[in-house]
C-alpha positions, 0 to 999 in steps of 0.5 A: 498461940501468939496474941497479934495485940501482944505488945513485943516490948513493954515498959512494965517489963524488967529484965534483970541480969546478974553479974555473970550474964555475958554480952552474948545473951544480952544480945540474944535477947534483944534479937528475939524481941525485935523479931518477935516484934517484927512477926506480930506486926507482919501478922497484924491488922496492918497487913498489906493485901498485896502481899497475900493476894497475887492478882492474874495479869490477864485480869480485867474485871474490877473486883472489890476485895476488903479485909473483915473481922472473924464476927463478920465472916461468921455472921454470914457463915452459910456452907454449901449443902453437902455434895450428893453422889450422881446416879448412874455416873459413868465418865467412860460411857458418857463420853463415848455417848457425847461423841456419837451425838457430837461427832463434828465436835468431840473425837476419841482417837487411841488414848486422847479426846479432841475438843473442836472449839471455836479456833482451836483444837484442845486435845486431852490424852492419857499417856505414861511414857518413862519420863514422868515429867511428859506424863499425862491423863484426863477426865470428864467430872462433870456437866453443867449448862451443857458444858462438858468439865473435864480435869486435865493432869500432868507432872505437877500442873493440873487444869479444868477445861469446860467445853460446849460441843454445840456452841463450840465455846470453851473456858479454863478454869484452876479448879472445878467450876461453879456456875453462878448463873448462864455466863457467870462461873467461878471456882476455888480451891488450894494447890501446893499450899497456895489458895486459888480463886477466879470468876468469869463472865464467858459471855462478857469476856471478864475475867478476875483471878488470884492466887495466895502465897504461903496462905490456904484457902480454907473456906469460901462461901457466896451470897449474891454477888459477894464472896466470904473468904477464910485464909489460914497461914501455913507458916504460923498455925492458927492464923487466920484472916477474913475477906469480903470480895465483891463483883 
């Protein structure tokens, strides 16, 4: 693996060519040295944040993102406990029960589920038309803080909808959500080689989210209001960067 601190050219390095060395070979060496220097510079410490993070346009929550070293990341490392499988978790049965309990806000008809929100009706359907680009499916995947959490899938797309049948409130996330408290929720993951992160306060209408380009969000953990991120480059194997995100 290339060392990002290595110099592409050094005065102590001498290239010696015999008389048979032609101009084309010499030019090739110069081009390779230039490309090598360019790649090291691109993936060095001086890389700009805006070349990695694509902030969502609807973001209105002031968030701080700063680079940190591996040592800082490793010192704070505290992975979440392993996921424990829920006992008696039967999504179709639970959804049917919720439909009876909240008949005014949840309805099942044919292969669709209708969620009657405050200002709109969310329609989730299981359909397999001949045109694969119109295929869709949904599944109840969790219940948190009285929110029913659905995963909706389509042709090269997915989203997560959290719906409270009592208050009729709802919100969307890019990945399966995790509540920090009653009103603050975040999600993270990867989709088609791009890292994803979003956080929102559903009570104060605050939102922040980003995607990455050509970087996987390979690890994330939280301590209070600080998130520690590890990103792994998809082109240069083993190239990692670390960040601290503070809300």
